N, CA, C and O of each residue as an XYZ file, in Angstrom:
284
protein
N      -4.707    -10.474      7.279
C      -5.217     -9.253      6.668
C      -6.058     -9.600      5.445
O      -5.896    -10.647      4.818
N      -6.924     -8.715      5.149
C      -7.821     -8.893      4.020
C      -7.058     -8.857      2.698
O      -6.084     -8.121      2.542
N      -7.520     -9.658      1.764
C      -6.922     -9.612      0.422
C      -7.219     -8.287     -0.264
O      -6.536     -7.908     -1.216
N      -8.227     -7.589      0.214
C      -8.588     -6.320     -0.406
C      -7.455     -5.295     -0.285
O      -7.271     -4.474     -1.184
N      -6.702     -5.333      0.809
C      -5.626     -4.343      0.951
C      -4.579     -4.515     -0.149
O      -3.963     -3.539     -0.579
N      -4.375     -5.753     -0.603
C      -3.413     -6.014     -1.672
C      -3.852     -5.280     -2.944
O      -3.042     -4.632     -3.607
N      -5.113     -5.387     -3.267
C      -5.649     -4.697     -4.449
C      -5.614     -3.185     -4.249
O      -5.291     -2.440     -5.174
N      -5.944     -2.738     -3.054
C      -5.988     -1.298     -2.803
C      -4.617     -0.658     -2.914
O      -4.491      0.414     -3.508
N      -3.576     -1.288     -2.357
C      -2.259     -0.639     -2.442
C      -1.744     -0.630     -3.874
O      -1.039      0.297     -4.274
N      -2.090     -1.656     -4.649
C      -1.691     -1.673     -6.065
C      -2.455     -0.602     -6.839
O      -1.867      0.148     -7.619
N      -3.773     -0.536     -6.618
C      -4.593      0.458     -7.329
C      -4.171      1.888     -6.971
O      -4.097      2.748     -7.848
N      -3.897      2.141     -5.697
C      -3.461      3.479     -5.287
C      -2.160      3.849     -5.987
O      -1.997      4.974     -6.458
N      -1.242      2.900     -6.049
C       0.048      3.159     -6.714
C      -0.156      3.436     -8.194
O       0.382      4.405     -8.729
N      -0.931      2.587     -8.854
C      -1.147      2.757    -10.295
C      -1.905      4.047    -10.593
O      -1.592      4.745    -11.557
N      -2.908      4.367     -9.762
C      -3.677      5.599     -9.966
C      -2.811      6.839     -9.769
O      -3.111      7.901    -10.315
N      -1.749      6.708     -8.999
C      -0.828      7.824     -8.752
C       0.337      7.837     -9.733
O       1.245      8.660     -9.623
N       0.299      6.911    -10.698
C       1.374      6.792    -11.698
C       2.751      6.641    -11.052
O       3.727      7.251    -11.490
N       2.811      5.823    -10.010
C       4.071      5.543     -9.326
C       4.519      4.121     -9.656
O       3.699      3.236     -9.901
N       5.819      3.924     -9.657
C       6.359      2.576     -9.847
C       6.500      1.912     -8.479
O       6.482      2.576     -7.442
N       6.641      0.596     -8.501
C       6.895     -0.112     -7.246
C       8.184      0.398     -6.611
O       8.269      0.515     -5.389
N       9.170      0.697     -7.417
C      10.461      1.190     -6.914
C      10.299      2.522     -6.207
O      10.889      2.732     -5.148
N       9.511      3.423     -6.771
C       9.293      4.731     -6.148
C       8.634      4.584     -4.774
O       9.042      5.233     -3.811
N       7.623      3.733     -4.694
C       6.932      3.530     -3.420
C       7.858      2.820     -2.435
O       7.901      3.177     -1.257
N       8.590      1.832     -2.904
C       9.534      1.113     -2.047
C      10.583      2.069     -1.487
O      10.916      1.991     -0.304
N      11.104      2.960     -2.311
C      12.088      3.945     -1.854
C      11.498      4.833     -0.763
O      12.160      5.124      0.233
N      10.256      5.262     -0.954
C       9.580      6.080      0.057
C       9.469      5.318      1.376
O       9.660      5.892      2.449
N       9.163      4.030      1.294
C       8.997      3.218      2.497
C      10.329      2.785      3.109
O      10.372      2.314      4.246
N      11.405      2.947      2.357
C      12.702      2.513      2.847
C      12.886      1.011      2.775
O      13.557      0.410      3.614
N      12.279      0.413      1.756
C      12.396     -1.031      1.546
C      12.792     -1.281      0.097
O      12.917     -0.343     -0.691
N      12.985     -2.536     -0.244
C      13.367     -2.867     -1.617
C      12.131     -2.992     -2.507
O      11.019     -3.212     -2.025
N      12.346     -2.849     -3.794
C      11.258     -3.040     -4.756
C      10.750     -4.471     -4.670
O       9.548     -4.712     -4.786
N      11.651     -5.414     -4.470
C      11.260     -6.826     -4.371
C      10.315     -7.049     -3.196
O       9.299     -7.729     -3.334
N      10.646     -6.478     -2.045
C       9.780     -6.646     -0.866
C       8.446     -5.963     -1.087
O       7.402     -6.509     -0.731
N       8.469     -4.755     -1.682
C       7.198     -4.066     -1.932
C       6.324     -4.879     -2.891
O       5.110     -4.960     -2.703
N       6.930     -5.473     -3.906
C       6.180     -6.316     -4.844
C       5.532     -7.485     -4.099
O       4.421     -7.897     -4.433
N       6.226     -8.016     -3.094
C       5.666     -9.107     -2.286
C       4.441     -8.629     -1.506
O       3.490     -9.391     -1.331
N       4.451     -7.383     -1.038
C       3.265     -6.832     -0.369
C       2.095     -6.768     -1.344
O       0.973     -7.139     -0.998
N       2.357     -6.299     -2.561
C       1.288     -6.163     -3.552
C       0.725     -7.512     -4.005
O      -0.435     -7.603     -4.406
N       1.543     -8.544     -3.940
C       1.067     -9.891     -4.299
C       0.425    -10.614     -3.124
O      -0.220    -11.648     -3.296
N       0.607    -10.065     -1.934
C       0.085    -10.721     -0.749
C       0.994    -11.824     -0.228
O       0.594    -12.599      0.640
N       2.220    -11.902     -0.753
C       3.173    -12.921     -0.311
C       3.718    -12.594      1.080
O       4.053    -13.497      1.847
N       3.806    -11.306      1.400
C       4.210    -10.844      2.730
C       3.161     -9.870      3.226
O       2.589     -9.108      2.447
N       2.908     -9.898      4.533
C       1.984     -8.928      5.105
C       2.667     -7.567      5.195
O       3.867     -7.465      5.452
N       1.885     -6.550      4.981
C       2.362     -5.175      5.049
C       2.590     -4.797      6.507
O       1.652     -4.862      7.301
N       3.808     -4.405      6.888
C       4.051     -3.990      8.275
C       3.234     -2.746      8.629
O       2.935     -1.916      7.772
N       2.888     -2.641      9.890
C       2.090     -1.517     10.355
C       2.741     -0.182     10.022
O       2.049      0.752      9.616
N       4.049     -0.072     10.183
C       4.737      1.202      9.889
C       4.594      1.569      8.414
O       4.528      2.750      8.072
N       4.546      0.569      7.545
C       4.371      0.843      6.119
C       2.921      1.198      5.810
O       2.662      2.026      4.936
N       1.979      0.589      6.511
C       0.578      0.964      6.342
C       0.383      2.431      6.684
O      -0.249      3.171      5.930
N       0.924      2.851      7.814
C       0.800      4.250      8.239
C       1.458      5.177      7.212
O       0.896      6.211      6.851
N       2.643      4.801      6.750
C       3.357      5.624      5.766
C       2.567      5.731      4.461
O       2.504      6.807      3.867
N       1.964      4.629      4.007
C       1.178      4.658      2.767
C      -0.072      5.517      2.924
O      -0.484      6.186      1.976
N      -0.676      5.507      4.101
C      -1.839      6.366      4.353
C      -1.463      7.833      4.172
O      -2.207      8.608      3.571
N      -0.306      8.198      4.698
C       0.166      9.587      4.557
C       0.555      9.885      3.113
O       0.252     10.959      2.594
N       1.218      8.947      2.473
C       1.692      9.114      1.091
C       0.533      9.356      0.124
O       0.576     10.253     -0.718
N      -0.509      8.525      0.272
C      -1.658      8.624     -0.640
C      -2.791      9.491     -0.084
O      -3.780      9.745     -0.771
N      -2.636      9.942      1.165
C      -3.663     10.756      1.821
C      -5.002     10.035      1.874
O      -6.043     10.569      1.489
N      -4.934      8.801      2.366
C      -6.143      7.988      2.555
C      -6.118      7.426      3.978
O      -5.088      7.443      4.651
N      -7.272      6.931      4.416
C      -7.346      6.345      5.749
C      -6.865      4.891      5.729
O      -6.873      4.228      4.692
N      -6.455      4.424      6.885
C      -6.071      3.012      7.003
C      -7.291      2.127      6.773
O      -7.162      1.036      6.218
N      -8.465      2.576      7.189
C      -9.683      1.794      6.944
C      -9.899      1.581      5.451
O     -10.345      0.513      5.033
N      -9.584      2.592      4.650
C      -9.729      2.448      3.200
C      -8.757      1.389      2.666
O      -9.163      0.481      1.942
N      -7.484      1.509      3.024
C      -6.501      0.543      2.524
C      -6.851     -0.866      2.979
O      -6.706     -1.818      2.212
N      -7.308     -1.009      4.211
C      -7.610     -2.336      4.748
C      -8.947     -2.894      4.273
O      -9.278     -4.046      4.556
N      -9.715     -2.082      3.552
C     -10.993     -2.560      3.030
C     -12.133     -2.489      4.018
O     -13.181     -3.102      3.813
N     -11.932     -1.740      5.092
C     -12.983     -1.596      6.097
C     -13.960     -0.468      5.749
O     -15.037     -0.356      6.335
N     -13.559      0.358      4.790
C     -14.388      1.473      4.346
C     -14.110      1.744      2.879
O     -13.009      1.484      2.393
N     -15.092      2.259      2.180
C     -14.884      2.661      0.790
C     -14.591      4.155      0.678
O     -14.360      4.664     -0.419
N     -14.599      4.858      1.818
C     -14.246      6.274      1.849
C     -12.744      6.398      1.957
O     -12.126      5.796      2.835
N     -12.154      7.176      1.068
C     -10.712      7.319      1.071
C     -10.201      8.122      2.257
O      -9.072      7.910      2.702
N     -11.006      9.036      2.776
C     -10.560      9.873      3.903
C     -11.437      9.695      5.094
O     -11.208     10.321      6.129
């Protein structure tokens, strides 16, 4: 996966004034694992990508860096 998605998920979280713990709770994962996604240490599972798209109301293409349009 593109390194851009790592920056995008962090920026979306920060722009929404959410903590890693809040997003991790929404995804049903630990804060530690979510932090690993934001650092690029672990790849983001597809189910979490879909959930984040719904959470932030953005397209998967935006998160993955395939488009600069959020919707």
